[in-house]
C-alpha positions as CSV (number, residue, x, y, z in Angstrom):
1,X,40.0,-15.9,148.9
2,X,40.6,-19.5,148.0
3,X,41.9,-20.4,151.4
4,X,38.8,-19.0,153.1
5,X,36.5,-20.7,150.5
6,X,35.2,-17.4,149.2
7,X,33.8,-16.8,145.7
8,X,33.2,-13.7,143.5
9,X,29.6,-13.7,142.2
10,X,30.1,-10.9,139.6
11,X,30.2,-12.0,136.0
12,X,31.6,-10.1,133.0
13,X,29.2,-7.2,132.0
14,X,29.1,-4.5,129.5
15,X,27.8,-2.1,132.2
16,X,30.3,-0.5,134.6
17,X,29.9,-0.1,138.4
18,X,32.3,2.8,138.9
19,X,32.2,6.0,136.7
20,X,34.7,8.9,136.9
21,X,35.8,11.5,134.3
22,X,39.0,9.5,133.8
23,X,37.2,6.2,133.0
24,X,34.9,3.5,134.1
25,X,35.6,0.0,135.7
26,X,34.1,-2.8,137.6
27,X,35.8,-2.5,141.0
28,X,33.0,-3.5,143.3
29,X,32.5,-7.2,144.0
30,X,29.8,-9.4,145.5
31,X,31.7,-12.0,147.5
32,X,30.2,-15.1,149.2
33,X,31.2,-18.2,151.0
34,X,30.5,-21.9,150.2
35,X,27.4,-22.0,152.3
36,X,25.7,-19.1,150.5
37,X,26.9,-19.4,146.9
38,X,24.0,-21.5,145.7
39,X,21.5,-19.0,147.2
40,X,22.7,-15.8,145.5
41,X,20.6,-15.2,142.4
42,X,19.8,-12.5,139.8
43,X,22.7,-10.1,140.4
44,X,22.8,-7.0,138.3
45,X,24.3,-3.6,138.0
46,X,21.5,-1.1,138.6
47,X,21.0,2.0,136.5
48,X,19.1,3.6,139.4
49,X,20.5,6.9,140.7
50,X,22.9,6.2,143.5
51,X,24.2,9.7,144.4
52,X,27.7,8.2,144.0
53,X,30.2,7.5,141.3
54,X,29.4,3.8,142.0
55,X,26.2,2.1,140.7
56,X,24.2,-0.2,143.0
57,X,24.8,-3.9,142.8
58,X,21.4,-5.6,143.3
59,X,21.0,-9.3,144.0
60,X,18.6,-11.8,145.7
61,X,19.5,-14.3,148.4
62,X,17.2,-17.2,149.1
63,X,15.4,-20.0,147.3
64,X,16.0,-20.5,143.6
65,X,13.5,-19.4,141.0
66,X,12.1,-22.9,140.6
67,X,10.9,-22.6,144.3
68,X,7.9,-20.3,143.6
69,X,10.2,-17.2,143.5
70,X,10.2,-16.9,147.3
71,X,13.2,-15.1,148.6
72,X,14.4,-14.4,152.1
73,X,16.3,-11.2,151.3
74,X,16.6,-8.7,148.5
75,X,19.9,-6.9,148.8
76,X,21.2,-3.6,147.4
77,X,24.9,-2.9,148.3
């Protein structure tokens, strides 16, 4: 990742992304490059039903909050 200038956006959280009968973990990652890292905002692990054993990761890409909260894209992955 370092040689490709990639960064993990996820931060430590008490919520888990993956749930199974044997346990839970945070195995899914939001990865970005140097060009986009400053534009990824407000990531979260959603509690919304996903029909999977993985929760949705939600995030916004675009202008920062101090720019009238206008965003180019709202992503769910």
